[in-house]
LUMTI-565847 format. One record per residue: y, z, x of N, C-alpha, C, O in turn; residue in one letter. Coordinates in steps of 0.1 Angstrom, whole numbers, plus 5000, padded with zeros to 4 digits. Atoms other than C-alpha are relative to their C-alpha. Example, Ala and Ser with C-alpha at 12.3 -4.5 7.8 and 13.67 -1.06 7.14 Angstrom:
// residues 2
498850005009495550785123501250005009501250075019A
498950004991498950715137501150084992502250094997S
// end
This chain:
// residues 543
498949985005255012003133499150104987499550214982M
500949945009251912103108499250145010498550135020N
500849884997250712503113499149984993499149914983K
501749975006247112583106499950155002499450195013I
500349865000247112953099498650074993498250064982T
501949955005243513113096500850204989501350314992R
499349895009244713353066498250114996497150074994I
501449905001241913673061499649964986500449904978N
501050065012239213603032500850134986501450094976S
499349935011240513923013501249984995501449954983R
498850025003244013883014500449874990501249884980G
500150125006243713523001499550024983500049974973T
500850005014241113662972501350074994501950014984L
499449925009243613952963501449924995501949944984L
499250095009246413682959499749904992500649854985K
500350105006244713452943499750114986500350054977L
500649935007243313712918501650094993501550114981A
499049945003246713892912501049904993501649944982L
499250045006248913622905499649894987500349874977I
500850065011246113382886500250114985500350064974Y
500049985016246313682858501350064997501750074985F
498749985008249813802860500849904991501649924983S
499450115006250613462848499949984985500649914978F
500750025013248713512816500950094991500450204986L
499449925008251413642796500149954987500950024980F
500250045012250813462764498650054992497450014994V
501849945002248213662743499649914990500449854983Q
500450055008246213502723498650064993497750114999V
501349935008243513612695499349934993499449934981N
500950135008241213352686498750084993498450194998L
501449995000237913402671498849905003497749915006S
501050094989236413112684500250035014501250065021A
500049934980234913202721499849825003498749765002Q
500050124995236012852732501050005015502249975015D
499050004985237212872771500649915004501449935013G
498650084997238912572771501149984997502149945004E
498849995006240812602745500850115000502050094998K
499249904993241812952755500649975013501850005013L
499450024988242512842792501149904998502049915006F
499350105004244412532776501350084995502450044998K
499049995003246612732761501150114999502250134994T
499449914992247013022779500249995015500850095021T
500050024982246812892817500649895001501249895012C
499550154993247912562820501349985003501649905012T
498949994995251212612821500150005011500949915016A
499649964988251112742853499050005009499350035021C
501750024994247412682867499549875001499549844989H
500850024997245712442878498450045001498150155004K
501150004994241712372883499650005009498550055013L
500450084983242012232916500450125008500550245004T
499449904990243212412947500950005001501550095007S
498350004999246512282942500950094989500650104978D
499049915004249412512934500649944987500349824985R
499050095008251612412902500850154998501050195009L
499249835001253512782892499450125007499950215014V
501049904992250712972902499149975007499349855008G
501250094995247612892921498949934996498349974986P
501550065007244512662917499250095001499250165011G
501149955002241612822904499049975008498150065010L
501550064991239112612925499250135006499850215014A
500849894994236512862934500150154999499450245005G
499549835003238213202922498750054994498850174995V
501049945008235113292902498650005011497550055008T
501249984989232813262936500850105009500150165018E
499749894992234913502952500550144992501450204997K
499949895007235013782926499050004988498749904982R
501449995008232113912902500849984986502050014987S
499750045011232613802865500250134997501250144990K
499949825007232414202856501150045007501950095000E
498649975000235514262879500949924997502049984997W
498850075006237613982867500150054989501050124988L
500349935011236514102832500950114999501950124991M
499549904999237714422840501750055003502350144997G
498750014997241014352856500649924990501849914991F
498550085006242514112831499950114985500950154978I
499549915013241614352800500750145004501450184996K
499449884994242814662819500450045013499850155018N
499850004982244214652856500150154998499250225000S
499649874997245914992852498750125000498750235006Q
501149884996242515172848499449995008498950105013E
500750004988241015042874500950035014500350065024M
499649934992243615122894499850155000499450215009I
500349815003243415512880499149995009499350045020A
501749964997239715492889499949995016499150045024N
500049984983240715432925499349845006498849835018G
500750084993239215062929500749935012501749855011D
498950074987240514942964500549914996501749924992K
499450145000240814562957501250004983501849914978D
499149965014242814692924501450045005502549995002A
498849964995245014912945500949915007502149905005I
499250084991245814672971500549904997501449855005A
499350085009246814422947501150044993502249984992I
498649965008249214642927500950035012502150015010F
499249954988250314782966501049865001502249864998E
499750144994250914392977501149974989502149984995E
499250085013252914272943500750154993500550204982Y
499049915004255714562944499650104989500450134981N
501149885015253214822919500649964988501250054982K
499650075011253914572889498249974996497449884999V
501650055005250614632872500049844990501049784985P
500650115012249014332850499850064986498850134984M
500449965009249514412816498649984992498049884995P
501250015003246414452798499949914988500849914979A
499650095010245414192775498350024991497350054996H
500549975008243414202742498549884999497749864990P
501550085005240313962743498850085002498750195008F
501349954998236814012737499349965012499649865018S
501050034991233914032761499949864998500649805007D
500350135001232913682750501149905002500749805007E
499150094995236413502754500350065014500049965021E
500049964988236913662786499149895010499349815019L
501050074987233613532799500249864994500049805005A
499850105005234213202780501249905008501449785010A
498750074988237513142803499249995012499049885017I
500349974988235813262832498949895003498849845014I
500650084995233013032827500549844999499949765006D
499550115000235212732819500549975014500349875021Y
499450024983237112782854498849995009498949905017I
501450014991233612812871499549834998499449755007A
500650125000232312492856501049914987500749944975N
499550075008234812252837499349884995499349844983P
500050145005233211932838499050024987498949934979E
500849975010230512112813500749964985500149914976A
499050015010233512102790500049864996499649814985S
499950135003234111762793499649914999500049814994S
501050075007231011632791499350014987498649924983A
500350005013230311772758500949884990500449804982K
498750105005233711562747499849875002500049794994K
500350144995232811252767499649914990500349804990E
500450125007231011062740500850014987500849914981E
499550015011233011162711501649944998502149894989P
498750094994236311032730499649855002500649785002K
500750115002233910702731500249934991500649814990E
500250055014233410682697501350024996501549984985A
499050005014236810752686500949875004501749814997A
499350114994238110472712499449864993500049764991T
500750125003235610232698500549964983500749854978A
499850005013236410322662501549954996501749904985D
498850074999240210212669499749885004500549794999A
500250154996239109922682501049955011501749855011G
499050004992241009972711499349935015498550005020A
500250034983240109762748500450025008501349945011E
499349964993240909922771498949985013497650005013V
500649994990240009882806499550155009500250245014D
500249844993237710162822500650065010500750185010P
499549974989239310172854501750054993502750085000L
498249925003242710282832499750114998500450195005V
500449915007240810542812499450105014499450225016L
500649864986239310692847501650045006502050155008E
498349964996242910702858500850074991501750154995G
499349875008244110882826499950115002500850205002Q
500949894998241511122833500650075011501650155010K
499149994988242611182866501150055001501350175004L
498549965000246111172863500450144989501350224991F
500149885009245711442835499650125009500250235009K
500649844994243611692858501050005011501550125012N
499149964984245911652892501749965000502450015009N
498850034997249111482884501050054991502050124993C
499549935017250211572848501450125002502650114999K
499149914997252011892860501449975005502450035000A
498849984996254511792880500749834996501949814999C
499950125003254711402868499849954986498949984978H
500350075014255311192838499949865006500349845017S
500650164996254210812841501249904992501149784992I
498850095003257610702825500950045011500650065023G
498849984990261010772841500750135005501350165015T
499149855000262111132835499150105011497950105012D
500549864983261411422868499950134987500650184978K
500949885006259111672855500350135012501250215010V
500049944988258611862889500649915011501649925019V
499650084990258511582908500549854994500749864982G
499750095008259611222898499549904989498349904987P
501050065010258611002872499649915008500149885019G
500550104989256510742883499549814990498649744990L
499850115008257310452859500149875010501249885016K
500050134993256910092879499850085017500250015026G
500149974987256010322911499049885011499349865023I
500550114994253710042921500649875007500349815018S
499250094997256209792922501250035010502149955014D
498749984991258509982945499350035015499750005026K
500849964983255710132973498849875000498449804991R
501450064992252909942990498750094989499050174980S
501249985005249310012976499450135016498950245015H
500549924990248710143013500950125002500250215007E
499149924998251910373015500050114989500550224992W
500349915007251010552983498450055002497950144995L
501349894997247410642995500350085012499650185015V
500249894988248510783026501150144994501050264997K
499349915006251410963005499550104991500150214990W
500349945011249311092977499050125009499050245007I
501149934992246411213002500850105010500350215008Q
499449944988248411383031501649975000501849895010N
499150014999252411363024500750045013501649985019S
499649924990252911603051499849935014500649945023A
500450094991251311363077500949914998501749915008D
498750084999253811103067501050024998501749924996L
498449904997256911323068499849985014500649915020I
500349964984255611393104500049885007500149895019A
500250144991255411013113501249944999501549845005S
498950034997258510983109500449874989501349804993G
500150115014258410713074501150034996501150144990D
498649995006262010693064499950024984500950094979P
499450015012261210643025498950174998499350234988D
500649875000258710973028501150105004501350204997A
499349864997261311173045501349984989502050084988N
498850035008264111043020499750094985500650134978A
500549975011261811172992499850155006500250255000I
499949834994261211493012501450085000501550204996F
498549925005265011583013500849994988501950054986E
499650045016265611462977499650134993500350224987E
500549865010263311732964500150145009499050205008Y
499249914995265012022986498450055012497950165013N
500649984989262411973017498450074995497850145003K
501049965005259412072993498949905002498949824993V
501650095000256011863002499350004991499050114986P
501049995009253711712977499050085005498450045015M
501649964996250711912980499049854999499149764991P
501150084996247711712996499050014990498550114987A
501050015010245511552969498749985006498549895014Q
501750024993241411592975499949884987499449924977P
500750115006241111232957499949895011500549875022V
500350114992239710932971500649874997501149864986S
499050135001241310552977499649944985500549884978E
500350085012239410432947500650104985500950054974E
499449955010240710732926501550005000502150054991D
498850035000244010662935500349864993501149834983I
500050195011243610262924499950074984500650014975K
500350035014242310402890501550074997502350014990A
498849945003245410662889501249904994501749894983I
499350115001247710362896500049924987500849904978L
500150115013246310132872500250064986500250004976A
500249905017246510412844501849995002502449934993Y
498749985004250510472851500449845000501649834996I
499450195000251010022853499549984985500049894979A
500650075012249210012821499550104990498550084983N
500749875009248610332802499849994984500749934977P
500550065013246910302768500750044990501050164990P
499349995011248910262736499750164994498550184994A
500049885004249410642721499849974985500549884980D
500150005011248210682687500950064989501050184986K
499149915005250810742665500149994984499749904977K
500549935013251110942630501049934992502249954994T
499550055010252210732601500450104989499750194984T
499449895010254410882577500849914990501249974980T
499150085003256410572567499750034982500550084974A
500449965017254110592529500250094995500650084984T
499549855003254410962528501449984994501550014982E
498549944999258110952527500049914986500649964976E
499450095012258210672500498950034986499050004974V
500749915014255610872478500750094997500850124985V
499249865003257711172482501549944993502150014985A
498950075007260710932472499850004987500550064978T
500650055013258610792444500150134988500750134977A
500449885011257511152429501750054993501850094981E
499249945001261311252431501149944990501950024985E
499550115011262810952409499449984989499949914980D
500450095009260110922388500550054984500549984974S
499949975013261211122361501249974994501349984982S
498650074999264710992364499649824995500449744988M
500750125003262910672358499850004988500449934980V
500850035014261010752327501150084991500650084979T
498749935010264310942308500449845003499749804994F
499150135002266110552314498849954992499049944980I
500650065005263210392306500050024978500549964969V
499849975014262610562271501549954995501649864988L
498750035001266310542269500349864995500949824985A
499850135003266510202270499349934991499749824986V
500950055014263510162244500850084987500950044975I
499549965014265310382220501249894996501349824986C
498850095005268310192219499849844997500549774989V
500450115001266709892220499449974984499749874978S
500549985009264610002187501850024991501849944982L
498649995005268310062173500449884999500449834988L
499450115001269609772179499449904990500049864980V
500850065012266709592161500350054986501049984979V
499549955011267109812133501249964995501149944983I
498850005000270709752133499949834994500449814982L
500050134999270209362134499549954985500149894976M
500549995014267709382104500550034989500149984978L
499449935010269809592083501049894996501249864984N
498750085005272909322087499449884994499749824984K
501150125010270309072079499750054986499849994975T
500449975020269409232047501350014995501549974983R
498649985011273109322039500549854995500949824984T
499450125007274008962042499249924989499849854981M
500750035013271108852019500150084986499950044974V
499749915015271909131994501749994994502250054984A
498550025000275809011997499349874991499249884979K
500350135002274508651991499350004984499649914977A
500849945014272408791957500950014992501249944982N
498949945012275308961944500849904996501449904985A
498850105006277308681942499649904995500349834988E
500450115014275008451927499750054991499549984981K
499849935017274608701899501450024998501550104989A
498749975002278308711899500350194992500850234982G
499849895002278109081903500750075014500150015023V
499449924989280109311931499150075009498350175006E
500749904993278609411962500450105006501450115013Y
499149884994279009761970499350075011499650185013T
500649944989276609802002500750005010501949985007G
499150014986278109812039500649895004500149785002P
499450124993280309602054500649965011501049855015V
500049974984281009702086499150035008498250085001S
500749924990279209802117499850124997498650164995L
500249855003280110142111499150044990498150114991V
500449975009279410142079498349974998497650054992E
501650095000275709922082499550105007498350125006A
500949954992275110182108499850134994498750184996F
500249895007275710502086499050004989498450104985K
501150045011273610312059498750025003497750054997Y
501750004993270810282085499550125004498350145006T
500549854997270710642093499750064985498850144984L
500049955012270910712055498649954993497850024986S
501550035007267810492045499250005011498049995007N
500849974987266210532078499350085006498650075016N
500249874993265510882081498850015009499050075019K
500849984995262310872092499749945017499149995026G
499650024990263110672120500750035009500250005020Y
499149914997265710832132499550125005499850155016V
500849864997263611172132499449935012499750005023A
500749984991261310992157500749975013500250005023V
499650024991264010862178500850135006501450135017V
498949894995265911212179498650095005498750185013V
501349914995262311382186499649965018499350035027V
500950024987261311152218501650045008501550095018V
499049974992265211192230500050165004500650205014L
499549854998265211552230498450075007498450205009V
501349994995261411582245500149945013499549985022F
499650034986262711382273500850035006500750015018T
498749934995265611552279499350175001500150255006G
500549874999263511892279499349985016499450055025L
500749994995261111722300500949985017500750025029V
498950034987263911612326500450155000499850205009N
499349874995265511962326498850105004499150205011L
501049874993261912162334499949925014499849995024M
500250084987261611852362501250075012501050115023G
499149964988265311952378500050165003500450215013G
499749844993264712352374498950015012499150085022A
500849964990261712332393500249955012499450005020A
499150024986263612182423500450065004500550055016T
499249914996265412442424499250115013498250195011I
500449904992265012622457498649915011497749965017G
500950134994263212292472501149965012502349955011V
498650024991264912222506499449865007499949815018H
500550124990262911912517500849905005501649834999Q
498650074993264911732544500850055006501649995012G
498849924997266712022550499549995016498349985019Y
500250034987267311992590501150045006502049965010K
498949944995269612232604500349975015499449965022P
499950014988271312182636499750155010500650225006E
500249914998270012472657500950055015501049965023Q
499049914986272512712688499449915011500249855018P
500550054987269912582714499349844997498249824991I
500650205004269212162710498550005007498349965018K
501449974997265512242714499349864992499449854979F
500350105001263911912712498249994996497349975005S
501950014999259811922697499449895004498349885008H
500750144995259411562707499750025012498649995016K
500250034987259911602741499150135006498550125016I
501049904991257911962748498749954990497749894996H
501350035009255211902717499349815002498149775002A
500650114999255411522721499749935011498649895013G
500250054984256211382756499150075008498250015013D
500449924993254911672773498750084999498250165007D
501349935006251911782750499650135001498450175002K
500449885000252512122749499450024986499649964976I
500549955016250312292723500650084995501050185002D
499349925010251912442693499750145003500750215002C
500349875001250112772698500550045013500350165014N
499649944987251412822733501450045000501750145007Y
498749945004255012862720499550114988499550234990C
500249905008254012992685498250054996497450014989H
501449954997251013202695499450084989498350094986S
500649905014250913442665499649934987499149974977S
500350135015250313142641498150054997497650104987A
501449955002246613222650499750164993498850184985R
500849885003246113582643501350104990501850224991H
498549905006249213682621500649904988500549784989S
499450035012251013602588501149865000501249764994K
498850104997253913442605499649915009498549945014T
500350064986253713172634500750055011500350035022S
499349954990256413352652501449925007501549805006G
499150054991259613282672499650025012499550145015I
500249954990258813252706501450065007502550015006P
498749944990261113472732500149925009499349825011S
499450154990263013282758499650055010499849985020L
501249954988260713512782499149885002498849845013N
501650105001258013232774500949855004500249765008L
499150104998260812962778499950005019499849905026C
499449994983261313092817498749985005498849955017M
501450054995257613022823500349905006499949915018N
499950114996258712682829501549955006501749865014C
498650024999262512692831500550065010501750065013H
499549894988262612942860500349895013501249915021T
499650054992262012622880500449854992500649754999Y
499350165008263212312855501250054996501150134987I
498549995003266812342852500649844992501749824988N
499150115004267211992839500449885009500149765008G
499550124987268711812867501549944992502350004985G
499750115007270611502854500049984987500849934980D
500650075012268711442826500549994987500550104982K
499650005015269911342790498750004988497649944990T
500950065009267911342758500950014987501950084986F
499750015012268511252721499750144992498850224993L
500449845006268911542697501149944990502249924994Y
499550035009270011422661500949864999502049844992N
499150094999271011072671500849965015501049855020G
499049974993273111192698499350025013498150055013E
500649994989272711212735500950135007502150155008E
499749844998273011562749499649985019498949895023Y
500150014989273111652788498650165000498750284997P
501149834999269611892793500450115009499850215006M
499849914992271012102819500850104989500650224988A
499349875007273412242793499650074989500250164983E
500449895009271012352770499450105005499550215001E
500649894988269012512797500850125003500350235002I
499149915001271912692803499950114991499650234993K
499749875010272512872771498550095001498750214998K
501049914996268913012778500350085009500150205006I
499649894991270013172808500750105000500650215004Y
498749925010273213262792499450154994499850274998K
500349945009271313442765499050105006498950214999H
500749924997268713602788501050085009500650195012L
499349924990271613722811499349975014499150075020D
500750034991269713542840500949935007501649865000Y
499650034988271213442873499049895006498149955013D
500950144997269313082882500450015020499749935025P
499450004987270813132921499350095007498650085018K
500849884993269513452927498650044995497750105001T
501349975012266613482898500250104999499350165005G
499849865001267713812889500650014980501549944976K
499549965008268213932855501050104995500850215001Y
499049915002271114132842499850084987498850054980G
500749905007271214422817500849964987500950064980D
499950055008272814232790500049904991500949844986N
500550105010270814002770500549964986501150064983P
499650005009271813872738498649884992498149774995T
500850105011269513722709500749875000501849835003P
499350145005269813382697499949974986498749964981V
500049985018270713342658499449864997500149774992K
500550105004268213092654500249924985500850024981W
500050055013268412892617498649974997497849905003I
501150045008265712912594499649884995500349844986K
500450155009264012582582499050034987499450014976V
500749995015261212672557499950144996499750245003H
499649885006261712942535499250024990499649944981N
500549995016259313052504500250104996500450205003L
499449885009260013282478499450105002498250085006P
500449904995259613622484498650054992497950134997D
500849985011257113632454498149915006497049945001H
501150064993254413402475499750015013500449995023V
500849944983251913522502499549855003498849774995F
500750064992251413292529499550035014500450065022F
500549984987249013332560499849845009499049755009S
501150104992249013112586498949985012498549885018H
501349994996246113262604498849964990497749914994Q
500950085009244313172573499749824995498949754991Q
500450124999245012862574499949945012498949865011H
500250024986245212792611498850045008498549955015V
501249984994242112972625498950004990498149914992T
500150035012240413022592499449834995498249794994V
499750145009241212662576499749925010498949835007G
500050104991241312472610500749894998500349785003N
499250065004244412322595500849965013501150045022Q
498950044988246712102620501250084995501350124983Q
498350025003250712192622500349924991500949974980C
499850115004250911862610499850014983500649964976Q
500349965012249611942578501050024989501149934980T
498549935006252712132562501149935007501849855000C
498950044993255112042587500249875006501149865014H
499650134995254911682595499849995013499350085020G
500250064983254811502629501150045007502049975011P
499049954997256811752642499949945018501049945024V
500050074986255911602679500849885002501049835013E
499450115001257911312667501550044997502249954995E
498749925007261111552656500950035015500650115024M
499049944993263911582678500450174992500150284997D
499549925009265511802651498750034989498349944981V
500849945012262912012629500450014987501250104985V
499749935014263312002594498750004988497550014990G
501049915011261612082561498949814993499349744984Q
501050115003258711782557499549984985499649894977H
500850015011256811872530500950024989502150044991S
499449935007257911972497500050154999501050214997K
500649875001255912332497500350064987500350184986L
500149895011256212382461498850014993498049914993T
501349995012253312502436498949914998497749924997M
501250135003252012172430499949915010499449805006G
500250024987252012062464499350085006498650035014W
501249944994249812352474498749974992497649934997C
501050005006247712342446499149855001497849855003I
500550124991247111952455499050025010497850005010E
500450014987246512022487498450104999497450075006C
501149864998243812362479498949904987498049954981H
500750095013242412052452499049905010497849875008K
500650104992241411822479499749985014499249885020G
500049964986241511962511498650045004498250134997T
501249954997237912012528499850105012500150095024G
499949914989237012322543499049995009497849965006V
501050034987235712302582499050124998499550234998S
501149854999232412562581500050025014500050135018T
500950044979231412452622500650115003501850145000K
499849904992231312742642500950104993501950154999D
499149875007232812992614499050094995498450074985N
501049865009230813322606500450004989499649984979G
500149935017232513392575499449914992498649964984Y
501150055012231113102557498949975003498249964993Y
501549985000227813082571499750154993498650174988D
500449825005227613482559500149984983499250004975E
499950005014229313392524499249864994499249864981M
501150095006226913072519498650095001497850034994H
501249944999223913292526500050114989498950164986K
500349895008224613542502500549934983500649994972R
499750025016225713272472498749984993497749934999M
501350075005223213212451499849885002500749805003P
500050144997221212892456500749884989501149774993E
500150075006221712742424501749975001502249855002E
498350054999225912772426500149945013500849845014F
499850114989225612662464499849864998500649775000R
500450155004223512362454501649904993502249794996N
498950085008226512262431501149995004501749905000K
498750024993229512342453499649895007500249795003V
500750074991227512132481500149904996500849825002L
500650135004226311852462500649915007499849865015E
499250104997229011612474500350035011501349995016D
499649984985229011742505501250015012501249975024G
498749945000232511882507500350094994500350104981K
499549855003233812232505501349985000501949945010L
498549994998237312242492500550154998499850254997T
499349905003239612482488499950084988499550204988V
500349955013239412522451498550044999498250134990D
501349935002235612592454499950085004498850135000E
500249874996236212912473500750094997500850195004I
499049915004238613062452501649945001502549984994G
498750054997241612902463501249954991502249914995G
499350025013243112842428500450114994501450114986M
499849875003243013212422501850035000502549995010E
498649965001246713342412500150115009501350115014C
499949914991246213622435500049985013500450065022A
500350064984245513452465501349965004501650025015K
498450024996249313332468501050094995502250114999C
498849895009250913602443499950155000499050204994H
500349844999251113962447500250064986500050184985Y
// end
């Protein structure tokens, strides 16, 4: 049943090169020349570093089939190579319907970093191995080494098509798979599903039929590797969760603090008035008794109202203090209330397409910068186009899966159909129409017009994570405004946030130019804050 075909090496090379580069749709302009980071934010949605296909081909060995110079030239400007008569570039152009690959504005260093990473990904993994072990030790988690090895193998070989839960991705969810199938069966299936199908195995053929007769690619893993992968699926290490309860309590306390202060002061003032009235009443009683004893008529206050009037007229100093305290407290609360105008912390609108960040950024671990790619090199983070969604949802239509959104359950397929509708895309024919319509997304975070904020400055230069301002987005079904985003909130952050200067030429040069005396003063605590490098200057944030 299996047909083994010899493929011309040049044809294979051309196909690999074109599909590999034509899927690099997301433009990333990073100053850091990190091949792994560039690859993961640009290529992993469609490619694996092994020989197995994902959406595009596996990239194992691609750097051995083409020189680095040719690959760099093709990525930078394939059309120029075609115009200059490069035979291989022209062959790719002709083979793929004369659709040229768009030019990519990567620097030579960035291109070299990507290609070097594809050629030798183990080198990058080796550099990170020690910090990962340290992090595990710091967390105090005792994890079976076999599970850790399985986790690594799963991420490199299986994650693109499978989840360790019950959710389908491209293939089925794998939770409880060891209870449903024997170890021997799983080894045969993973190593060569086509052979198992050809042998007439009923379970293998049932899966083959269920998934539209698309066999699972043979995986180049040993039985020991499979044992580790199954151990990881059966007992995955607990994910490190972000704790936000304390932050929420603090935020609530800050909101209510001014009102509490006002109430406390009001109670104190009322208590003082009561004490004064009681003392005055006692004095009145004594004065009345003395008048009767002396045989004279008492002309002082006799009722509570008259006593109060008498107290006010005879205790003007106390009254003045109380009035000043009340007026001052009222002004403070008035100013505090005015400061909350335009603050929309907790605002969480329902979007026209129920997009769950929890599924994409949390469960599927998609890097924020894959969708919001302009955050690294622009003032704004940008709204990703629906064409970017189609990189995955051309193949993933949701099936019969459901998901939670704002506490309610919705069918995933219905929301994906909205993407198709806006793009005027027919999933049956795979063709686009001529009447696409924009999605009217509702803006969540909105700063005043007189405030300047640059995502590039914070993400690329400051190395800040999205969660610093936006909170644990990876846990949100519906994204809302997590932080106050007020001037005071920003100032507190600038005062305490340390600036990471590692591998950042800007700060290296700045420190070289800084007078030694000032440099030693700034860096004496071993921490460089935003405040210390001019982050509190008015013109930094206000035009």
